[in-house]
C-alpha positions in Angstrom: -1.1 34.8 -16.2 -0.8 35.3 -20.3 3.0 35.0 -19.5 2.9 32.5 -17.1 0.1 30.0 -16.6 1.7 27.7 -14.0 0.0 29.6 -11.1 -3.6 28.6 -12.3 -2.6 25.1 -12.2 -0.7 24.8 -9.1 -2.2 23.6 -5.6 -0.8 25.0 -2.6 -0.4 24.5 1.0 -3.3 25.6 2.4 -5.7 24.3 0.2 -4.5 20.9 0.4 -4.5 21.7 4.2 -8.1 22.2 4.3 -8.7 19.1 2.6 -6.5 16.9 4.9 -8.4 18.6 7.9 -11.7 17.4 6.3 -10.8 13.8 5.8 -9.1 13.5 8.7 -12.0 14.7 10.9 -14.3 12.6 8.9 -12.2 9.4 9.4 -12.3 10.4 13.4 -15.7 10.9 13.0 -16.5 7.6 11.1 -14.1 5.3 13.3 -15.8 6.6 16.4 -19.3 6.9 15.9 -21.6 4.7 17.7 -24.6 5.1 15.4 -24.2 1.5 14.0 -24.1 -0.1 17.4 -27.8 -1.0 17.8 -28.2 -2.5 14.4 -24.9 -4.4 14.4 -24.0 -5.1 17.9 -21.0 -7.0 18.0 -19.8 -6.4 14.4 -20.3 -2.2 14.7 -16.1 -2.4 15.5 -15.4 -4.0 12.4 -18.1 -2.1 10.1 -16.9 1.4 11.4 -13.2 0.5 10.5 -14.0 -0.8 7.2 -16.4 2.3 6.3 -13.7 4.8 7.8 -11.0 3.3 5.9 -12.9 2.8 2.8 -14.8 6.1 2.6 -11.6 8.0 3.2 -9.4 5.6 0.5 -11.8 6.9 -2.1 -11.7 10.6 -1.0 -7.9 10.3 -0.6 -7.8 8.9 -4.2 -10.1 11.6 -5.5 -7.9 14.3 -4.0 -4.8 13.1 -5.3 -6.0 12.3 -8.6 -7.2 16.0 -9.2 -4.2 17.0 -7.8 -2.3 15.2 -10.1 -4.1 16.2 -13.0 -3.4 20.1 -12.3 -0.1 19.2 -12.1 -0.1 17.5 -15.4 -1.8 19.9 -17.1 0.1 22.9 -15.8 3.8 21.5 -16.0 4.1 17.7 -17.1 6.2 15.8 -15.0 5.8 17.4 -12.0 9.2 18.8 -10.5 9.7 17.5 -6.8 10.2 21.3 -5.6 6.8 21.8 -6.4 5.2 18.8 -4.9 6.5 20.2 -1.3 4.2 22.4 -0.2 0.7 21.0 -1.3 1.7 17.4 0.0 3.1 18.7 3.5 -0.4 20.8 3.7 -2.3 17.6 3.1 -0.1 15.5 5.7 -0.6 18.2 8.2 -4.4 18.3 7.8 -4.5 14.5 8.3 -2.7 14.7 11.3 -4.8 17.4 12.5 -8.0 15.7 11.5 -7.1 12.2 12.3 -5.0 12.9 15.2 -5.2 16.4 17.3 -8.9 16.4 17.3 -9.2 12.5 17.7 -10.7 12.0 21.6 -9.5 8.4 21.1 -5.5 9.4 20.5 -5.4 12.4 22.9 -6.8 10.2 25.6 -4.6 7.3 24.7 -1.6 9.5 24.9 -2.5 11.1 28.3 -3.0 8.0 29.7 0.5 7.5 29.4 1.8 10.7 30.1 2.9 11.6 26.3 2.4 15.2 25.2 2.0 14.2 21.3 5.9 14.7 20.2 5.4 11.6 18.0 3.1 13.7 15.9 5.9 15.3 14.1 7.7 11.9 12.8 3.8 10.8 12.3 3.4 13.7 10.0 6.6 13.3 8.2 5.4 9.7 7.4 1.9 11.2 6.2 4.0 13.4 3.8 6.3 10.7 2.3 3.1 8.7 1.7 1.5 11.4 -0.1 4.5 12.0 -2.1 5.0 8.5 -3.2 0.8 8.7 -3.8 1.3 11.5 -6.2 4.2 10.3 -7.7 2.5 6.8 -8.4 -1.1 8.4 -9.7 1.4 10.8 -12.5 2.8 7.6 -13.3 -0.6 5.7 -13.7 -2.7 8.1 -15.1 -1.1 7.9 -18.7 -1.3 4.3 -19.0 -4.9 4.8 -18.2 -6.3 8.1 -20.6 -6.7 5.7 -23.5 -8.9 3.3 -21.7 -10.9 6.5 -19.8 -11.5 7.8 -23.2 -12.5 4.9 -25.1 -15.9 3.0 -25.5 -15.7 1.3 -22.3 -14.6 4.8 -20.2 -17.6 4.1 -17.7 -16.0 0.8 -16.8 -12.4 2.0 -16.8 -13.7 4.7 -14.3 -15.4 2.6 -11.8 -12.3 0.0 -11.9 -9.9 2.4 -11.4 -12.0 4.2 -8.6 -12.5 1.2 -6.7 -8.8 -0.2 -7.4 -7.3 3.1 -6.3 -9.6 3.8 -3.0 -8.8 0.2 -2.0 -5.2 0.7 -2.3 -5.3 4.0 -0.5 -7.7 2.3 1.9 -4.9 -0.7 2.5 -2.1 1.8 3.6 -4.3 4.1 5.7 -5.3 0.8 7.9 -1.6 1.3 9.2 -0.9 4.9 8.9 -4.1 6.2 10.4 -3.5 4.3 13.5 0.1 4.8 14.3 -0.6 7.5 17.1 -2.6 4.9 19.1 -0.1 2.1 18.5 2.6 4.7 19.7 0.5 4.9 23.1 0.2 1.1 23.3 4.4 0.7 22.5 4.8 3.5 25.6 2.9 1.3 28.1 4.3 -1.8 27.0 7.7 -0.1 27.8 6.7 1.4 31.0 6.7 4.8 29.9 10.6 5.1 30.2 11.8 5.6 26.5 11.2 8.8 24.7 8.4 9.3 22.5 10.4 9.2 19.3 11.6 5.8 20.1 8.1 4.7 21.3 6.7 6.2 18.1 9.3 4.1 15.7 8.9 0.8 17.7 5.3 1.4 17.3 5.4 1.8 13.9 7.7 -0.9 13.1 5.6 -3.5 14.9 2.2 -2.2 13.2 3.9 -2.7 9.9 4.4 -6.5 10.9 0.9 -6.9 11.9 -0.6 -5.4 8.8 1.6 -6.7 6.4 -1.2 -8.5 4.7 -2.7 -5.0 4.4 0.6 -3.4 3.0 0.9 -6.7 1.0 -2.5 -6.3 -0.7 -1.3 -2.3 -1.5 1.7 -3.5 -3.1 -0.2 -5.9 -5.2 -2.8 -3.3 -6.3 -0.3 -0.7 -7.0 1.6 -3.0 -9.4 -1.6 -4.5 -11.1 -3.4 -0.8 -11.8 -0.8 0.0 -14.1 -0.6 -3.6 -15.9 -4.1 -3.4 -16.5 -4.2 0.3 -17.8 -1.0 -0.8 -20.1 -2.6 -3.9 -21.3 -6.5 -3.0 -21.7 -6.5 -0.7 -24.8 -7.1 -2.3 -28.0 -4.0 -3.6 -29.8 -1.9 -3.9 -26.4 -1.3 -7.7 -27.8 2.3 -7.6 -26.7 1.5 -6.1 -23.2 -1.2 -8.7 -22.6 1.5 -11.3 -23.6 3.9 -10.1 -21.4 1.3 -9.7 -18.3 0.3 -13.5 -18.9 3.9 -14.4 -19.2 4.2 -13.1 -15.8 1.6 -14.3 -14.0 2.3 -18.2 -15.2 6.1 -17.9 -14.2 4.8 -16.7 -10.5 2.1 -19.5 -10.4 4.8 -22.1 -11.6 7.5 -20.4 -9.1 4.5 -20.6 -6.1 3.9 -24.5 -6.8 7.4 -25.1 -6.4 8.0 -23.1 -3.2 4.7 -24.6 -2.1 6.0 -28.4 -2.6 9.2 -27.2 -0.2 6.8 -26.0 2.2 5.4 -28.7 2.7 8.4 -31.0 2.7 10.4 -28.9 5.0 7.2 -26.9 6.8 7.1 -28.5 10.1 9.6 -29.4 13.1 12.8 -27.5 13.5 13.5 -26.7 10.0 10.6 -24.5 9.5 12.6 -21.5 10.1 15.4 -22.2 7.6 12.7 -23.1 5.1 10.8 -19.8 5.4 14.3 -17.9 4.9 15.1 -19.9 1.9 11.5 -19.2 0.4 11.9 -15.3 1.1 15.3 -15.7 -0.5 14.0 -17.3 -3.7 11.3 -15.0 -4.2 13.5 -12.2 -3.9 15.4 -14.1 -6.7 12.3 -14.3 -8.5 11.5 -10.4 -8.1 14.9 -9.4 -9.7 14.9 -11.6 -12.5 11.3 -10.7 -13.4 12.3 -6.9 -13.2 15.4 -7.6 -15.2 13.5 -9.2 -17.9 13.2 -7.2 -21.4 9.4 -6.5 -22.1 7.7 -3.9 -24.6 6.2 -0.7 -22.7 8.4 -1.2 -19.4 6.7 -1.5 -15.7 9.5 -3.7 -14.5 9.2 -3.2 -10.9 5.1 -3.7 -11.3 5.9 -7.1 -13.2 8.3 -8.2 -10.5 5.8 -6.9 -7.6 2.8 -9.0 -9.0 5.0 -11.9 -10.0 6.2 -12.1 -6.1 2.8 -11.6 -4.8 1.3 -14.3 -6.6 4.3 -16.5 -6.3 3.7 -15.9 -2.2 0.4 -16.4 -2.2 0.5 -20.0 -4.0 3.2 -20.9 -2.2 2.1 -20.2 1.2 -1.8 -20.7 0.4 -1.0 -24.0 -1.4 1.4 -25.2 1.5 -1.2 -24.5 4.2 -4.0 -26.3 2.4 -1.8 -29.1 2.1 -0.4 -29.4 5.7 -3.9 -29.1 6.5 -5.0 -32.1 4.5 -2.5 -34.4 5.6 -1.2 -33.4 9.2 -4.2 -31.0 10.4 -2.5 -30.9 14.0 0.8 -30.2 13.1 -0.3 -27.5 10.5 0.6 -24.1 11.2 -2.0 -21.6 11.8 -3.3 -19.7 8.7 -3.0 -16.3 10.5 0.5 -17.3 10.6 0.9 -18.3 7.2 -0.3 -15.3 6.1 1.7 -13.2 8.3 5.2 -15.0 7.2 4.0 -14.7 3.4 3.4 -11.1 3.7 6.5 -10.4 5.4 8.7 -12.5 3.1 6.9 -10.8 -0.1 7.4 -7.2 0.8 11.3 -7.7 1.9 11.5 -9.9 -1.7 9.8 -6.5 -3.5 12.1 -4.1 -1.3 14.9 -6.3 -2.6 14.4 -5.8 -6.1 13.3 -2.1 -5.6 16.8 -1.5 -4.6 18.3 -3.6 -8.0 18.6 -0.7 -10.5 18.5 -3.4 -13.5 15.4 -4.5 -11.6 13.9 -1.4 -11.0 14.6 0.1 -14.6 14.4 -3.2 -16.1 16.1 -4.2 -19.6 14.8 -2.5 -23.0 13.2 -4.7 -25.3 15.0 -5.5 -28.7 13.3 -2.8 -31.2 
């Protein structure tokens, strides 16, 4: 150990497997408990879901943060080869605790004649999410270290913990229910499609249905590092860059809201939505390519896109409701379409190298 201290800071497969099993079993227990039924009545199901996802999100954020801190202290940067075993352990644990021992999932799969082959791609998707969570946390923690060690450390710890828990919880709303969604998709397909096909179709359809949660997760993933960059004393340039991004997003959102009001009814509504999605992609790419001190280009692009989407679709829905209440679209439809267009625009920006990496600021 004196010659090579790296094993002291290395998290292994079995350690994270145990953590994942506990978290998955806790989610299963909270999501299926009947303790709240007598007190809350019809609202017990919603309360169970919020309690399960919120608790699991906070605990998972703590596990990922602890794992990332050990990774950074042992060998900063976290080489990808050293992330494989612990991330797979965490994913397998979540799949065991949240799927195999979940009576609702096993009953749903058995009722449609499936043996649970979808657990394999589900575990792979959980592992991919865990890898992304660790890499994101490793990139965010350096921005927050001055805040967490400064005079407002308590407030910083509270804000960071709640925000990270909400971020992971929004993603888990989608991830932890995919096996039940697969059983539902197999029922809709009449049980004739292979389990892998029903899992992929269920995953895609559930991502569309839960796109507002995924959009909220994207907003938090962008906002948390930007706040960490702008919060320390003396970070005037970062705060100015953040203000310019917010102002530009609000201006673009107001113009898009006006366009949706003019074209958002009748046969032109689908071309209007397509045009708004394209303009959001242009906004995301341009925001990411803009030179700014400190970097974080994709975070600025995501924040600008989400704010512009919320302003455009929220403002258009409000104006259409006031002007033509009978012809106005339902708020849920606007929210769904807006979430999908924003996620598509962020995906386009992430695929453009100059928007993903940004342009270095002069000097």
